[in-house]
C-alpha positions as CSV (number, residue, x, y, z in Angstrom):
1,X,62.4,36.2,-59.5
2,X,64.0,37.8,-56.2
3,X,67.4,37.2,-55.3
4,X,67.1,37.0,-51.6
5,X,67.7,33.8,-49.7
6,X,64.3,31.4,-49.7
7,X,64.6,31.0,-46.0
8,X,64.1,34.9,-45.1
9,X,63.5,36.8,-48.5
10,X,60.0,38.4,-49.7
11,X,57.5,36.4,-51.2
12,X,58.7,35.5,-54.8
13,X,56.8,38.1,-57.3
14,X,56.7,35.6,-60.4
15,X,54.1,32.9,-60.2
16,X,55.5,30.7,-63.0
17,X,58.7,30.4,-61.1
18,X,57.4,30.6,-57.6
19,X,57.9,27.6,-55.1
20,X,55.2,25.2,-54.8
21,X,54.5,26.6,-51.0
22,X,56.1,29.9,-49.5
23,X,55.3,31.0,-46.2
24,X,56.8,34.4,-44.8
25,X,56.8,35.6,-41.0
26,X,53.7,33.4,-40.6
27,X,52.1,33.3,-37.1
28,X,48.8,31.6,-36.2
29,X,47.0,31.2,-32.6
30,X,44.2,29.3,-31.5
31,X,42.1,31.5,-29.2
32,X,45.5,33.3,-28.3
33,X,47.5,30.3,-28.0
34,X,50.2,30.2,-30.5
35,X,50.0,27.2,-32.9
36,X,53.0,28.8,-35.1
37,X,55.4,31.5,-35.0
38,X,57.3,33.4,-37.6
39,X,57.4,30.8,-40.1
40,X,59.5,31.2,-42.9
41,X,59.8,28.4,-45.5
42,X,60.0,27.3,-49.3
43,X,58.9,23.9,-50.3
44,X,60.5,23.5,-54.1
45,X,58.2,22.6,-57.1
46,X,58.6,18.6,-57.8
47,X,60.1,17.7,-54.4
48,X,58.6,15.3,-52.0
49,X,59.0,16.7,-48.3
50,X,57.8,15.7,-44.9
51,X,56.8,17.7,-41.8
52,X,57.5,16.1,-38.7
53,X,57.2,17.3,-35.0
54,X,55.5,16.9,-31.6
55,X,51.6,16.5,-31.2
56,X,50.6,19.8,-31.2
57,X,53.4,21.3,-32.5
58,X,51.4,23.1,-35.5
59,X,51.8,20.6,-38.5
60,X,48.5,20.1,-39.3
61,X,47.9,23.8,-39.0
62,X,50.5,24.5,-41.3
63,X,48.7,22.2,-43.7
64,X,45.4,24.0,-43.3
65,X,47.0,27.5,-43.7
66,X,48.4,26.1,-47.3
67,X,45.0,24.7,-48.1
68,X,43.6,28.1,-47.2
69,X,41.2,26.4,-44.6
70,X,42.7,28.9,-42.0
71,X,44.3,32.3,-42.3
72,X,47.2,33.5,-40.6
73,X,47.1,36.2,-37.8
74,X,50.2,37.4,-39.4
75,X,52.5,37.2,-42.3
76,X,52.1,35.6,-46.0
77,X,51.2,32.3,-47.4
78,X,51.5,31.9,-51.2
79,X,50.9,28.5,-53.2
80,X,52.6,28.7,-56.8
81,X,53.0,32.0,-56.2
82,X,49.4,33.1,-55.5
83,X,46.9,33.1,-52.4
84,X,45.6,29.6,-51.5
85,X,42.2,30.3,-52.4
86,X,43.4,31.0,-56.3
87,X,45.6,28.0,-56.1
88,X,42.7,25.4,-54.9
89,X,42.4,23.7,-58.1
90,X,45.9,22.5,-58.0
91,X,45.7,21.0,-54.6
92,X,45.1,17.5,-53.4
93,X,44.4,16.8,-49.8
94,X,44.0,13.9,-47.4
95,X,43.4,15.0,-44.0
96,X,44.6,12.9,-40.6
97,X,41.0,11.7,-39.8
98,X,37.9,10.9,-41.9
99,X,34.6,10.3,-40.5
100,X,32.0,8.0,-42.4
101,X,29.2,6.2,-41.4
102,X,30.0,2.2,-42.1
103,X,26.5,1.2,-42.8
104,X,26.6,3.9,-45.6
105,X,26.8,1.5,-48.8
106,X,29.3,3.3,-50.7
107,X,31.9,1.6,-52.8
108,X,35.4,2.4,-53.4
109,X,34.7,3.8,-57.0
110,X,32.2,6.1,-55.3
111,X,34.6,7.3,-52.8
112,X,37.4,8.3,-55.6
113,X,34.8,10.0,-57.7
114,X,34.0,12.3,-54.5
115,X,37.2,13.7,-55.6
116,X,35.5,15.4,-58.4
117,X,33.0,17.2,-56.6
118,X,34.0,20.7,-57.2
119,X,34.8,20.2,-60.8
120,X,31.4,18.1,-61.7
121,X,28.2,20.2,-62.3
122,X,25.8,17.4,-61.8
123,X,24.2,14.5,-64.3
124,X,26.4,11.5,-65.1
125,X,30.0,11.4,-65.1
126,X,31.7,11.6,-68.1
127,X,34.0,8.7,-69.7
128,X,37.0,11.2,-69.1
129,X,36.3,11.3,-65.2
130,X,35.6,7.7,-64.9
131,X,39.2,6.8,-66.5
132,X,40.5,9.4,-64.2
133,X,39.0,7.5,-61.3
134,X,40.6,4.2,-62.7
135,X,43.9,5.8,-63.2
136,X,44.2,7.1,-59.3
137,X,43.0,3.7,-58.3
138,X,46.1,2.3,-60.3
139,X,48.4,4.7,-59.2
140,X,47.7,3.7,-55.4
141,X,47.8,0.2,-56.2
142,X,44.0,-0.7,-55.1
143,X,42.4,-0.8,-58.7
144,X,41.0,-4.3,-58.1
145,X,39.0,-2.8,-55.3
146,X,36.9,-0.4,-56.9
147,X,33.7,-2.6,-56.5
148,X,34.4,-3.3,-52.7
149,X,32.3,-1.3,-50.3
150,X,34.6,1.0,-48.6
151,X,33.5,0.2,-45.1
152,X,35.1,-3.5,-45.9
153,X,38.6,-2.5,-46.4
154,X,41.5,-2.4,-44.1
155,X,43.5,0.5,-42.7
156,X,46.0,0.4,-45.3
157,X,43.5,0.0,-48.1
158,X,41.4,2.5,-46.9
159,X,44.4,5.2,-47.0
160,X,45.1,4.2,-50.2
161,X,41.7,5.0,-51.4
162,X,41.5,8.2,-49.8
163,X,44.8,9.2,-51.4
164,X,43.3,8.1,-54.8
165,X,40.4,10.4,-54.0
166,X,42.9,13.1,-53.7
167,X,44.8,12.6,-56.8
168,X,41.7,12.0,-59.3
169,X,41.6,15.7,-60.0
170,X,45.4,15.3,-61.1
171,X,46.6,18.0,-58.5
172,X,50.1,19.7,-58.8
173,X,50.6,19.7,-55.0
174,X,49.3,16.9,-52.7
175,X,49.0,17.4,-49.3
176,X,48.8,14.6,-46.8
177,X,48.4,14.8,-43.0
178,X,49.9,11.6,-41.1
179,X,48.8,8.9,-44.0
180,X,50.8,6.2,-42.2
181,X,49.0,7.0,-38.6
182,X,46.4,4.4,-38.6
183,X,48.3,1.5,-40.4
184,X,51.1,-0.8,-39.4
185,X,54.7,-0.6,-39.9
186,X,54.6,-2.8,-42.9
187,X,51.7,-1.1,-44.4
188,X,53.3,2.1,-43.7
189,X,56.3,1.2,-45.7
190,X,54.3,0.0,-48.6
191,X,52.3,3.1,-48.8
192,X,55.5,5.4,-48.7
193,X,56.9,3.4,-51.5
194,X,53.8,3.9,-53.8
195,X,54.0,7.8,-52.6
196,X,57.6,7.7,-54.1
197,X,56.3,6.9,-57.2
198,X,53.7,9.3,-57.3
199,X,55.9,12.1,-56.5
200,X,57.7,11.6,-59.6
201,X,54.9,13.4,-61.2
202,X,54.0,16.2,-58.7
203,X,54.8,17.9,-55.3
204,X,54.3,16.2,-51.9
205,X,53.8,17.7,-48.6
206,X,53.4,15.3,-46.1
207,X,53.2,15.3,-42.3
208,X,54.3,12.1,-40.6
209,X,54.2,11.6,-36.6
210,X,56.8,9.0,-37.3
211,X,60.2,10.0,-38.5
212,X,60.9,6.2,-39.7
213,X,59.4,7.0,-42.6
214,X,61.5,9.8,-44.1
215,X,64.5,8.7,-45.0
216,X,65.6,7.2,-48.5
217,X,62.4,8.7,-49.8
218,X,62.1,12.5,-49.2
219,X,63.8,15.3,-50.5
220,X,63.7,17.4,-47.3
221,X,62.4,17.6,-43.8
222,X,60.7,20.3,-42.3
223,X,61.0,20.3,-38.3
224,X,57.9,22.1,-36.7
225,X,57.3,22.9,-33.1
226,X,55.8,26.5,-33.3
227,X,58.7,27.6,-35.4
228,X,59.8,25.8,-38.3
229,X,63.0,24.9,-39.8
230,X,64.0,22.9,-43.0
231,X,66.8,20.4,-43.1
232,X,68.4,18.0,-45.9
233,X,67.3,14.1,-44.5
234,X,70.8,13.6,-43.8
235,X,70.9,16.0,-41.0
236,X,67.8,14.8,-39.2
237,X,69.9,13.2,-36.4
238,X,69.1,11.9,-32.9
239,X,70.1,15.2,-31.3
240,X,68.1,16.9,-33.6
241,X,65.1,15.1,-33.1
242,X,65.7,15.2,-29.5
243,X,65.5,19.1,-29.8
244,X,62.4,19.0,-31.6
245,X,60.7,16.5,-29.4
246,X,61.7,17.8,-26.3
247,X,62.3,14.2,-25.0
248,X,64.5,11.5,-25.4
249,X,64.5,9.7,-28.4
250,X,66.2,6.9,-30.1
251,X,67.4,6.8,-33.9
252,X,66.4,3.5,-35.5
253,X,66.8,3.0,-39.2
254,X,64.6,0.8,-41.6
255,X,65.7,0.7,-45.0
256,X,62.4,1.3,-47.3
257,X,63.9,-0.9,-50.2
258,X,65.5,-3.5,-48.9
259,X,66.2,-5.5,-45.6
260,X,65.4,-3.6,-42.3
261,X,68.6,-2.1,-41.1
262,X,68.1,1.3,-38.8
263,X,65.5,4.1,-38.9
264,X,63.9,6.8,-37.0
265,X,61.7,6.6,-34.3
266,X,60.6,9.5,-31.9
């Protein structure tokens, strides 16, 4: 294990003790337009971290680099000390947008089974695979919906099912791209509270469009606007949000566990 500082040191050489995510001098562009510039960060194993920043700032791009769906123009990306392609079996991912045909008769149970696709080699699903589906649905609090058509669910219920699909393979790192974007505030708060429980067993890296969901729940905040900076949640102030979003913001707090007080909205 290197003795360099995590912000600017080399990639840790020992995969067993490496952080869950490590980016070193990472730059990525779309058709010559920079999305990320010289990004250096470590996400420790076992922590619940949140990525915030303005639209177009590079948040989703960062997740896709971690997943290995994109390759950096320059720099190095490691997941648990190895290249993303070699860590794919340890990752679960829920994208920001999921396109589906509402006329297609697929049940909640079927949707979660899709998360087994890379490990299932055809034929009937095993008892262990079916039990994994039940466990994932239970972990997300939607076990009672397993026989319902997916198209009949509310936005919040669909998000929970899609996260269960990412959990069914028991990943070590769960990557969530704006899971609260399509739900109302109350449903979003309940979802994040559920994720807090999920985070007790695995590392979570979640992109959020709304800083209101980070307080009291996540360990650290990754502020991304082409460049990236990591802060403890307590350091995310109105002034810092104004610098990040490049616009006037209000800091409004909502207590996730009790009565509503103030929380952060951009």
